[in-house]
DOKEBA-904713 format. One record per atom (N, C-alpha, C): residue in three letters; atom name; x, y, z; residue number from 1. Coordinates in steps of 0.02 Angstrom, whole numbers, plus 50000, padded with zeros to 5 digits. Each point is the difference from the previous one (the first is absolute). Last residue first. Example, Ala and Ser with C-alpha at 12.3 -4.5 7.8 and 13.67 -1.06 7.14 Angstrom:
<atoms>
+------+------+-------+-------+-------+------+
| resn | name |    xx |    yy |    zz | resi |
+------+------+-------+-------+-------+------+
|  SER |    N | 50642 | 49888 | 50354 |    2 |
|  SER |   CA | 50042 | 50059 | 50003 |    2 |
|  SER |    C | 49961 | 50055 | 50037 |    2 |
|  ALA |    N | 50015 | 49714 | 49996 |    1 |
|  ALA |   CA | 49955 | 50059 | 50000 |    1 |
|  ALA |    C | 50045 | 50060 | 50000 |    1 |
+------+------+-------+-------+-------+------+
</atoms>
This chain:
<atoms>
+------+------+-------+-------+-------+------+
| resn | name |    xx |    yy |    zz | resi |
+------+------+-------+-------+-------+------+
|  ALA |    N | 50254 | 47712 | 49300 |  125 |
|  ALA |   CA | 49999 | 50064 | 50034 |  125 |
|  ALA |    C | 50057 | 50044 | 49976 |  125 |
|  TRP |    N | 49959 | 49764 | 49944 |  124 |
|  TRP |   CA | 49935 | 50032 | 49990 |  124 |
|  TRP |    C | 49995 | 50067 | 50036 |  124 |
|  GLY |    N | 50177 | 49815 | 49998 |  123 |
|  GLY |   CA | 50003 | 50044 | 49942 |  123 |
|  GLY |    C | 49935 | 50037 | 49985 |  123 |
|  LEU |    N | 50073 | 49846 | 50188 |  122 |
|  LEU |   CA | 49966 | 49968 | 49943 |  122 |
|  LEU |    C | 50000 | 50043 | 49936 |  122 |
|  GLU |    N | 50093 | 50081 | 50205 |  121 |
|  GLU |   CA | 50035 | 49938 | 49985 |  121 |
|  GLU |    C | 49972 | 49966 | 49938 |  121 |
|  HIS |    N | 49888 | 50189 | 50083 |  120 |
|  HIS |   CA | 50064 | 50019 | 49969 |  120 |
|  HIS |    C | 50039 | 49938 | 49981 |  120 |
|  LEU |    N | 49804 | 49965 | 50120 |  119 |
|  LEU |   CA | 49985 | 50021 | 49932 |  119 |
|  LEU |    C | 50063 | 50023 | 49963 |  119 |
|  ARG |    N | 50017 | 49949 | 50228 |  118 |
|  ARG |   CA | 49992 | 49939 | 49961 |  118 |
|  ARG |    C | 49983 | 50016 | 49927 |  118 |
|  ASP |    N | 50015 | 50181 | 50148 |  117 |
|  ASP |   CA | 50065 | 49968 | 49996 |  117 |
|  ASP |    C | 49996 | 49937 | 49957 |  117 |
|  ASP |    N | 49799 | 50119 | 50050 |  116 |
|  ASP |   CA | 50041 | 50031 | 49949 |  116 |
|  ASP |    C | 50068 | 49967 | 49993 |  116 |
|  ASP |    N | 49802 | 49845 | 50096 |  115 |
|  ASP |   CA | 50024 | 50068 | 50014 |  115 |
|  ASP |    C | 50047 | 50025 | 49944 |  115 |
|  ILE |    N | 49780 | 49822 | 50021 |  114 |
|  ILE |   CA | 50070 | 50003 | 49977 |  114 |
|  ILE |    C | 50024 | 50072 | 50007 |  114 |
|  GLY |    N | 49772 | 49909 | 50044 |  113 |
|  GLY |   CA | 50047 | 50003 | 50056 |  113 |
|  GLY |    C | 50073 | 50002 | 49979 |  113 |
|  TYR |    N | 49787 | 50003 | 49866 |  112 |
|  TYR |   CA | 50018 | 49933 | 50021 |  112 |
|  TYR |    C | 50053 | 49999 | 50056 |  112 |
|  PHE |    N | 49929 | 50206 | 49907 |  111 |
|  PHE |   CA | 49940 | 49968 | 50024 |  111 |
|  PHE |    C | 50016 | 49930 | 50028 |  111 |
|  HIS |    N | 50170 | 50115 | 49888 |  110 |
|  HIS |   CA | 49990 | 50026 | 50068 |  110 |
|  HIS |    C | 49937 | 49971 | 50031 |  110 |
|  ALA |    N | 50042 | 49951 | 49776 |  109 |
|  ALA |   CA | 50046 | 49963 | 50043 |  109 |
|  ALA |    C | 49994 | 50024 | 50072 |  109 |
|  ILE |    N | 49884 | 50116 | 49834 |  108 |
|  ILE |   CA | 49967 | 49937 | 50016 |  108 |
|  ILE |    C | 50044 | 49958 | 50046 |  108 |
|  GLU |    N | 50093 | 50197 | 49917 |  107 |
|  GLU |   CA | 49949 | 50014 | 50050 |  107 |
|  GLU |    C | 49960 | 49938 | 50019 |  107 |
|  HIS |    N | 50168 | 49980 | 49831 |  106 |
|  HIS |   CA | 50030 | 50024 | 50062 |  106 |
|  HIS |    C | 49948 | 50010 | 50055 |  106 |
|  VAL |    N | 49929 | 49949 | 49780 |  105 |
|  VAL |   CA | 50031 | 49941 | 50032 |  105 |
|  VAL |    C | 50028 | 50020 | 50068 |  105 |
|  LEU |    N | 49916 | 50176 | 49871 |  104 |
|  LEU |   CA | 49946 | 49955 | 50022 |  104 |
|  LEU |    C | 50028 | 49939 | 50036 |  104 |
|  THR |    N | 50154 | 50148 | 49900 |  103 |
|  THR |   CA | 49968 | 50031 | 50058 |  103 |
|  THR |    C | 49945 | 49955 | 50028 |  103 |
|  THR |    N | 50105 | 49936 | 49799 |  102 |
|  THR |   CA | 50046 | 49992 | 50056 |  102 |
|  THR |    C | 49969 | 50029 | 50064 |  102 |
|  HIS |    N | 49879 | 50032 | 49801 |  101 |
|  HIS |   CA | 50003 | 49929 | 50016 |  101 |
|  HIS |    C | 50043 | 49988 | 50063 |  101 |
|  ILE |    N | 49997 | 50215 | 49909 |  100 |
|  ILE |   CA | 49936 | 49986 | 50033 |  100 |
|  ILE |    C | 49999 | 49927 | 50022 |  100 |
|  GLU |    N | 50183 | 50064 | 49872 |   99 |
|  GLU |   CA | 50004 | 50029 | 50067 |   99 |
|  GLU |    C | 49935 | 49989 | 50039 |   99 |
|  ASP |    N | 50010 | 49930 | 49773 |   98 |
|  ASP |   CA | 50047 | 49961 | 50040 |   98 |
|  ASP |    C | 50002 | 50025 | 50072 |   98 |
|  ARG |    N | 49874 | 50124 | 49844 |   97 |
|  ARG |   CA | 49968 | 49936 | 50015 |   97 |
|  ARG |    C | 50045 | 49957 | 50045 |   97 |
|  LEU |    N | 50092 | 50201 | 49923 |   96 |
|  LEU |   CA | 49947 | 50013 | 50047 |   96 |
|  LEU |    C | 49965 | 49935 | 50020 |   96 |
|  GLU |    N | 50159 | 49995 | 49828 |   95 |
|  GLU |   CA | 50033 | 50007 | 50065 |   95 |
|  GLU |    C | 49948 | 50011 | 50055 |   95 |
|  SER |    N | 49919 | 49997 | 49784 |   94 |
|  SER |   CA | 50027 | 49934 | 50015 |   94 |
|  SER |    C | 50034 | 50001 | 50069 |   94 |
|  GLU |    N | 49919 | 50204 | 49909 |   93 |
|  GLU |   CA | 49947 | 49957 | 50026 |   93 |
|  GLU |    C | 50025 | 49931 | 50018 |   93 |
|  ASP |    N | 50178 | 50199 | 50015 |   92 |
|  ASP |   CA | 49949 | 49982 | 49950 |   92 |
|  ASP |    C | 49951 | 49950 | 50030 |   92 |
|  ALA |    N | 50173 | 50105 | 50132 |   91 |
|  ALA |   CA | 50010 | 50037 | 49937 |   91 |
|  ALA |    C | 49947 | 49986 | 49948 |   91 |
|  CYS |    N | 50001 | 50001 | 50287 |   90 |
|  CYS |   CA | 50002 | 49959 | 49940 |   90 |
|  CYS |    C | 50003 | 50043 | 49937 |   90 |
|  ALA |    N | 49979 | 50077 | 50234 |   89 |
|  ALA |   CA | 50055 | 49952 | 50001 |   89 |
|  ALA |    C | 50009 | 49963 | 49934 |   89 |
|  ALA |    N | 49822 | 50161 | 50048 |   88 |
|  ALA |   CA | 50065 | 50035 | 50005 |   88 |
|  ALA |    C | 50059 | 49952 | 49994 |   88 |
|  LEU |    N | 49778 | 49915 | 50004 |   87 |
|  LEU |   CA | 50010 | 50037 | 49938 |   87 |
|  LEU |    C | 50067 | 50037 | 50000 |   87 |
|  HIS |    N | 49934 | 49886 | 50196 |   86 |
|  HIS |   CA | 50014 | 49952 | 49946 |   86 |
|  HIS |    C | 50016 | 50038 | 49935 |   86 |
|  PRO |    N | 49931 | 50129 | 50184 |   85 |
|  PRO |   CA | 50068 | 49974 | 50009 |   85 |
|  PRO |    C | 50019 | 49949 | 49946 |   85 |
|  GLU |    N | 49776 | 50083 | 49995 |   84 |
|  GLU |   CA | 50050 | 50049 | 49980 |   84 |
|  GLU |    C | 50072 | 49977 | 50014 |   84 |
|  ARG |    N | 49810 | 49856 | 50065 |   83 |
|  ARG |   CA | 50007 | 50013 | 49928 |   83 |
|  ARG |    C | 50058 | 50046 | 49983 |   83 |
|  TYR |    N | 49959 | 49819 | 50207 |   82 |
|  TYR |   CA | 50003 | 50072 | 49988 |   82 |
|  TYR |    C | 50018 | 50014 | 49927 |   82 |
|  VAL |    N | 49876 | 49794 | 50151 |   81 |
|  VAL |   CA | 50049 | 50012 | 49947 |   81 |
|  VAL |    C | 49997 | 50074 | 49983 |   81 |
|  ILE |    N | 49921 | 49830 | 50218 |   80 |
|  ILE |   CA | 49995 | 50064 | 49964 |   80 |
|  ILE |    C | 50056 | 50004 | 49949 |   80 |
|  ILE |    N | 49854 | 49814 | 50155 |   79 |
|  ILE |   CA | 50062 | 50006 | 49963 |   79 |
|  ILE |    C | 49991 | 50061 | 49956 |   79 |
|  ARG |    N | 49869 | 49917 | 50237 |   78 |
|  ARG |   CA | 50005 | 50035 | 49936 |   78 |
|  ARG |    C | 50070 | 49992 | 49972 |   78 |
|  ASP |    N | 49807 | 49870 | 50179 |   77 |
|  ASP |   CA | 50067 | 50026 | 49992 |   77 |
|  ASP |    C | 50002 | 50033 | 49931 |   77 |
|  PRO |    N | 49762 | 49979 | 50124 |   76 |
|  PRO |   CA | 50049 | 49968 | 49956 |   76 |
|  PRO |    C | 50068 | 50034 | 50004 |   76 |
|  LEU |    N | 49829 | 49987 | 50209 |   75 |
|  LEU |   CA | 50008 | 50039 | 49939 |   75 |
|  LEU |    C | 50053 | 49967 | 49957 |   75 |
|  GLU |    N | 49860 | 49846 | 50166 |   74 |
|  GLU |   CA | 50058 | 50045 | 49999 |   74 |
|  GLU |    C | 49999 | 50040 | 49935 |   74 |
|  GLY |    N | 49844 | 49822 | 50055 |   73 |
|  GLY |   CA | 49980 | 50066 | 50022 |   73 |
|  GLY |    C | 50058 | 50050 | 50001 |   73 |
|  ALA |    N | 50052 | 49740 | 50027 |   72 |
|  ALA |   CA | 49945 | 50031 | 49963 |   72 |
|  ALA |    C | 49983 | 50068 | 50029 |   72 |
|  GLY |    N | 50241 | 49932 | 50066 |   71 |
|  GLY |   CA | 49942 | 49959 | 49985 |   71 |
|  GLY |    C | 49948 | 50038 | 49961 |   71 |
|  TYR |    N | 50257 | 49991 | 50151 |   70 |
|  TYR |   CA | 49968 | 50024 | 49939 |   70 |
|  TYR |    C | 49940 | 49957 | 49984 |   70 |
|  ARG |    N | 50176 | 49988 | 50178 |   69 |
|  ARG |   CA | 49930 | 50014 | 50018 |   69 |
|  ARG |    C | 49960 | 50023 | 49939 |   69 |
|  GLU |    N | 50230 | 49934 | 49974 |   68 |
|  GLU |   CA | 49976 | 49956 | 50053 |   68 |
|  GLU |    C | 49925 | 50010 | 50014 |   68 |
|  ARG |    N | 50179 | 50073 | 49815 |   67 |
|  ARG |   CA | 49927 | 50002 | 50004 |   67 |
|  ARG |    C | 49972 | 49953 | 50053 |   67 |
|  GLU |    N | 50231 | 50046 | 49903 |   66 |
|  GLU |   CA | 49983 | 50040 | 50059 |   66 |
|  GLU |    C | 49925 | 50001 | 50013 |   66 |
|  THR |    N | 50109 | 49892 | 49811 |   65 |
|  THR |   CA | 50038 | 49975 | 50056 |   65 |
|  THR |    C | 49984 | 50037 | 50065 |   65 |
|  LEU |    N | 49906 | 50066 | 49790 |   64 |
|  LEU |   CA | 49972 | 49936 | 50022 |   64 |
|  LEU |    C | 50035 | 49973 | 50062 |   64 |
|  ALA |    N | 50003 | 50263 | 49967 |   63 |
|  ALA |   CA | 50026 | 49942 | 49964 |   63 |
|  ALA |    C | 49968 | 49937 | 50027 |   63 |
|  TRP |    N | 49886 | 50245 | 50008 |   62 |
|  TRP |   CA | 50033 | 49950 | 50041 |   62 |
|  TRP |    C | 50023 | 49942 | 49957 |   62 |
|  GLY |    N | 49971 | 50263 | 49910 |   61 |
|  GLY |   CA | 49960 | 49947 | 50032 |   61 |
|  GLY |    C | 50043 | 49955 | 50042 |   61 |
|  ASP |    N | 50046 | 50159 | 49788 |   60 |
|  ASP |   CA | 49970 | 50028 | 50059 |   60 |
|  ASP |    C | 49955 | 49948 | 50031 |   60 |
|  TYR |    N | 50210 | 50033 | 49810 |   59 |
|  TYR |   CA | 49953 | 49951 | 50027 |   59 |
|  TYR |    C | 49976 | 50028 | 50066 |   59 |
|  LEU |    N | 50105 | 50128 | 49772 |   58 |
|  LEU |   CA | 49996 | 49992 | 50072 |   58 |
|  LEU |    C | 49950 | 49945 | 50016 |   58 |
|  GLY |    N | 50164 | 50130 | 49783 |   57 |
|  GLY |   CA | 49942 | 49964 | 50025 |   57 |
|  GLY |    C | 50004 | 49992 | 50075 |   57 |
|  LEU |    N | 50154 | 50137 | 49874 |   56 |
|  LEU |   CA | 49960 | 49974 | 49944 |   56 |
|  LEU |    C | 49937 | 49964 | 50023 |   56 |
|  LEU |    N | 50173 | 50207 | 50092 |   55 |
|  LEU |   CA | 49965 | 49939 | 50021 |   55 |
|  LEU |    C | 49954 | 49977 | 49944 |   55 |
|  ASP |    N | 50130 | 50203 | 49982 |   54 |
|  ASP |   CA | 50047 | 49946 | 50015 |   54 |
|  ASP |    C | 49966 | 49934 | 50017 |   54 |
|  LEU |    N | 49926 | 50238 | 49951 |   53 |
|  LEU |   CA | 49999 | 49956 | 49942 |   53 |
|  LEU |    C | 50044 | 49939 | 50012 |   53 |
|  SER |    N | 49852 | 50175 | 50178 |   52 |
|  SER |   CA | 50063 | 49981 | 49969 |   52 |
|  SER |    C | 49989 | 49956 | 49938 |   52 |
|  GLY |    N | 49838 | 50095 | 50168 |   51 |
|  GLY |   CA | 50009 | 50033 | 49935 |   51 |
|  GLY |    C | 50062 | 49980 | 49963 |   51 |
|  ASP |    N | 49893 | 49923 | 50216 |   50 |
|  ASP |   CA | 50053 | 50050 | 50007 |   50 |
|  ASP |    C | 50016 | 50035 | 49934 |   50 |
|  ASP |    N | 49837 | 49821 | 50014 |   49 |
|  ASP |   CA | 49977 | 50058 | 50039 |   49 |
|  ASP |    C | 50053 | 50055 | 50005 |   49 |
|  PRO |    N | 50017 | 49841 | 49786 |   48 |
|  PRO |   CA | 49994 | 49988 | 50071 |   48 |
|  PRO |    C | 49980 | 50065 | 50037 |   48 |
|  ARG |    N | 49920 | 49980 | 49747 |   47 |
|  ARG |   CA | 50063 | 50005 | 50038 |   47 |
|  ARG |    C | 49988 | 49980 | 50072 |   47 |
|  ASP |    N | 49829 | 49959 | 49829 |   46 |
|  ASP |   CA | 50050 | 50038 | 49963 |   46 |
|  ASP |    C | 50068 | 50001 | 50034 |   46 |
|  GLU |    N | 49836 | 49789 | 50027 |   45 |
|  GLU |   CA | 49999 | 50070 | 50021 |   45 |
|  GLU |    C | 50055 | 50036 | 49962 |   45 |
|  VAL |    N | 49853 | 49749 | 50006 |   44 |
|  VAL |   CA | 50048 | 50043 | 49965 |   44 |
|  VAL |    C | 49990 | 50071 | 50025 |   44 |
|  VAL |    N | 49946 | 49737 | 50102 |   43 |
|  VAL |   CA | 49981 | 50070 | 49992 |   43 |
|  VAL |    C | 50055 | 50035 | 49961 |   43 |
|  PHE |    N | 49895 | 49740 | 50083 |   42 |
|  PHE |   CA | 50053 | 50036 | 49965 |   42 |
|  PHE |    C | 49974 | 50069 | 49984 |   42 |
|  VAL |    N | 49935 | 49811 | 50204 |   41 |
|  VAL |   CA | 49979 | 50039 | 49942 |   41 |
|  VAL |    C | 50061 | 50035 | 49971 |   41 |
|  VAL |    N | 49936 | 49775 | 50172 |   40 |
|  VAL |   CA | 50048 | 50050 | 49976 |   40 |
|  VAL |    C | 49971 | 50035 | 49940 |   40 |
|  ASN |    N | 49927 | 49794 | 50136 |   39 |
|  ASN |   CA | 49980 | 50065 | 50027 |   39 |
|  ASN |    C | 50052 | 50054 | 49984 |   39 |
|  ASP |    N | 50100 | 49780 | 49943 |   38 |
|  ASP |   CA | 49935 | 50001 | 50034 |   38 |
|  ASP |    C | 49989 | 50069 | 50029 |   38 |
|  LEU |    N | 50162 | 49857 | 49817 |   37 |
|  LEU |   CA | 49988 | 50067 | 50026 |   37 |
|  LEU |    C | 49930 | 50004 | 50028 |   37 |
|  GLY |    N | 50101 | 49809 | 49883 |   36 |
|  GLY |   CA | 50003 | 50001 | 50073 |   36 |
|  GLY |    C | 49988 | 50068 | 50031 |   36 |
|  GLU |    N | 50010 | 49959 | 49761 |   35 |
|  GLU |   CA | 49943 | 49964 | 50028 |   35 |
|  GLU |    C | 49998 | 50002 | 50076 |   35 |
|  VAL |    N | 50181 | 50092 | 49860 |   34 |
|  VAL |   CA | 49943 | 50044 | 50013 |   34 |
|  VAL |    C | 49940 | 49964 | 50031 |   34 |
|  MET |    N | 50207 | 49885 | 49944 |   33 |
|  MET |   CA | 50020 | 50061 | 50036 |   33 |
|  MET |    C | 49939 | 50041 | 50020 |   33 |
|  ASP |    N | 49981 | 49803 | 49866 |   32 |
|  ASP |   CA | 50013 | 49982 | 50070 |   32 |
|  ASP |    C | 50024 | 50060 | 50041 |   32 |
|  ASP |    N | 49959 | 50024 | 49763 |   31 |
|  ASP |   CA | 49939 | 49989 | 50038 |   31 |
|  ASP |    C | 50014 | 49986 | 50073 |   31 |
|  PRO |    N | 50172 | 50149 | 49854 |   30 |
|  PRO |   CA | 49981 | 49929 | 50008 |   30 |
|  PRO |    C | 49938 | 49993 | 50045 |   30 |
|  LEU |    N | 50030 | 50226 | 49858 |   29 |
|  LEU |   CA | 50032 | 49967 | 50057 |   29 |
|  LEU |    C | 49977 | 49928 | 50006 |   29 |
|  ARG |    N | 49915 | 50163 | 49840 |   28 |
|  ARG |   CA | 50059 | 49962 | 49978 |   28 |
|  ARG |    C | 50035 | 49964 | 50057 |   28 |
|  ASP |    N | 49812 | 50149 | 50031 |   27 |
|  ASP |   CA | 49977 | 49941 | 49964 |   27 |
|  ASP |    C | 50058 | 49956 | 49977 |   27 |
|  LEU |    N | 50046 | 50208 | 50102 |   26 |
|  LEU |   CA | 49971 | 49954 | 50050 |   26 |
|  LEU |    C | 49978 | 49935 | 49966 |   26 |
|  GLU |    N | 50071 | 50172 | 49860 |   25 |
|  GLU |   CA | 50057 | 49968 | 50034 |   25 |
|  GLU |    C | 49977 | 49954 | 50056 |   25 |
|  ASP |    N | 49835 | 50125 | 49885 |   24 |
|  ASP |   CA | 50034 | 49955 | 49953 |   24 |
|  ASP |    C | 50057 | 49962 | 50034 |   24 |
|  VAL |    N | 49895 | 50171 | 50122 |   23 |
|  VAL |   CA | 49956 | 49941 | 49995 |   23 |
|  VAL |    C | 50031 | 49949 | 49952 |   23 |
|  VAL |    N | 50111 | 50204 | 50019 |   22 |
|  VAL |   CA | 50005 | 49964 | 50063 |   22 |
|  VAL |    C | 49958 | 49937 | 49997 |   22 |
|  LEU |    N | 49986 | 50146 | 49818 |   21 |
|  LEU |   CA | 50065 | 49966 | 50001 |   21 |
|  LEU |    C | 50008 | 49959 | 50064 |   21 |
|  ARG |    N | 49809 | 50135 | 49982 |   20 |
|  ARG |   CA | 49995 | 49943 | 49954 |   20 |
|  ARG |    C | 50066 | 49961 | 49998 |   20 |
|  GLU |    N | 49997 | 50200 | 50121 |   19 |
|  GLU |   CA | 49962 | 49948 | 50036 |   19 |
|  GLU |    C | 49992 | 49938 | 49956 |   19 |
|  PHE |    N | 50097 | 50189 | 49902 |   18 |
|  PHE |   CA | 50046 | 49970 | 50048 |   18 |
|  PHE |    C | 49964 | 49944 | 50038 |   18 |
|  SER |    N | 49872 | 50129 | 49853 |   17 |
|  SER |   CA | 50046 | 49957 | 49963 |   17 |
|  SER |    C | 50049 | 49964 | 50047 |   17 |
|  GLU |    N | 49856 | 50161 | 50094 |   16 |
|  GLU |   CA | 49961 | 49943 | 49975 |   16 |
|  GLU |    C | 50044 | 49950 | 49963 |   16 |
|  ALA |    N | 50096 | 50206 | 50077 |   15 |
|  ALA |   CA | 49982 | 49955 | 50055 |   15 |
|  ALA |    C | 49963 | 49938 | 49976 |   15 |
|  ASP |    N | 50165 | 50118 | 49823 |   14 |
|  ASP |   CA | 49947 | 50024 | 50045 |   14 |
|  ASP |    C | 49981 | 49945 | 50051 |   14 |
|  VAL |    N | 50235 | 50053 | 49872 |   13 |
|  VAL |   CA | 49951 | 49946 | 50006 |   13 |
|  VAL |    C | 49947 | 50023 | 50050 |   13 |
|  ASP |    N | 50239 | 50087 | 49892 |   12 |
|  ASP |   CA | 49932 | 50026 | 49996 |   12 |
|  ASP |    C | 49950 | 49942 | 49997 |   12 |
|  LEU |    N | 50256 | 50027 | 50120 |   11 |
|  LEU |   CA | 49964 | 49973 | 49943 |   11 |
|  LEU |    C | 49929 | 50028 | 50001 |   11 |
|  LEU |    N | 50190 | 50142 | 50119 |   10 |
|  LEU |   CA | 49949 | 49948 | 50009 |   10 |
|  LEU |    C | 49975 | 49975 | 49933 |   10 |
|  VAL |    N | 50242 | 50107 | 50087 |    9 |
|  VAL |   CA | 49946 | 50012 | 49952 |    9 |
|  VAL |    C | 49951 | 49942 | 50008 |    9 |
|  ARG |    N | 50211 | 50125 | 50147 |    8 |
|  ARG |   CA | 49957 | 49942 | 49991 |    8 |
|  ARG |    C | 49944 | 50019 | 49953 |    8 |
|  ALA |    N | 50248 | 50113 | 49993 |    7 |
|  ALA |   CA | 49933 | 50007 | 50028 |    7 |
|  ALA |    C | 49961 | 49936 | 49988 |    7 |
|  PRO |    N | 50274 | 50014 | 50025 |    6 |
|  PRO |   CA | 49945 | 50001 | 49952 |    6 |
|  PRO |    C | 49932 | 50005 | 50035 |    6 |
|  ALA |    N | 50232 | 50108 | 50094 |    5 |
|  ALA |   CA | 49960 | 49939 | 50005 |    5 |
|  ALA |    C | 49943 | 50003 | 49949 |    5 |
|  ASP |    N | 50156 | 50180 | 50043 |    4 |
|  ASP |   CA | 50023 | 49952 | 49950 |    4 |
|  ASP |    C | 49958 | 49936 | 50000 |    4 |
|  ASP |    N | 49977 | 50183 | 50158 |    3 |
|  ASP |   CA | 49973 | 50019 | 49935 |    3 |
|  ASP |    C | 50019 | 49952 | 49945 |    3 |
|  ASN |    N | 49964 | 49968 | 50273 |    2 |
|  ASN |   CA | 50051 | 49992 | 49948 |    2 |
|  ASN |    C | 49969 | 50015 | 49932 |    2 |
|  MET |    N | 49936 | 50094 | 50257 |    1 |
|  MET |   CA | 49978 | 49957 | 49945 |    1 |
|  MET |    C | 50053 | 49999 | 49946 |    1 |
+------+------+-------+-------+-------+------+
</atoms>
């Protein structure tokens, strides 16, 4: 371990306040982006299963481009936003809001079938 590396300091935002920020940022997204979300739930979790602080969000489901047999009765897809990685990556609430916004757009794009390479081209990854 490099002793010269700065330690990650987490912003102090509790789970309830973070969830409110996620809802606020969802409300700020364009209607045509969120109106097409069918059978998708948004979930806030503290950290990914591996405990890392490197993953900000995850789309867990089938993209629209892969939904050949998708239909009624299917469990909802999930867009997961990880609280602690966001807090570790951001210096203040303004930066936190921006990063939550970017994460939401990124994960919603996966729902629509847009892959990471295309998101990089568009500046959303």
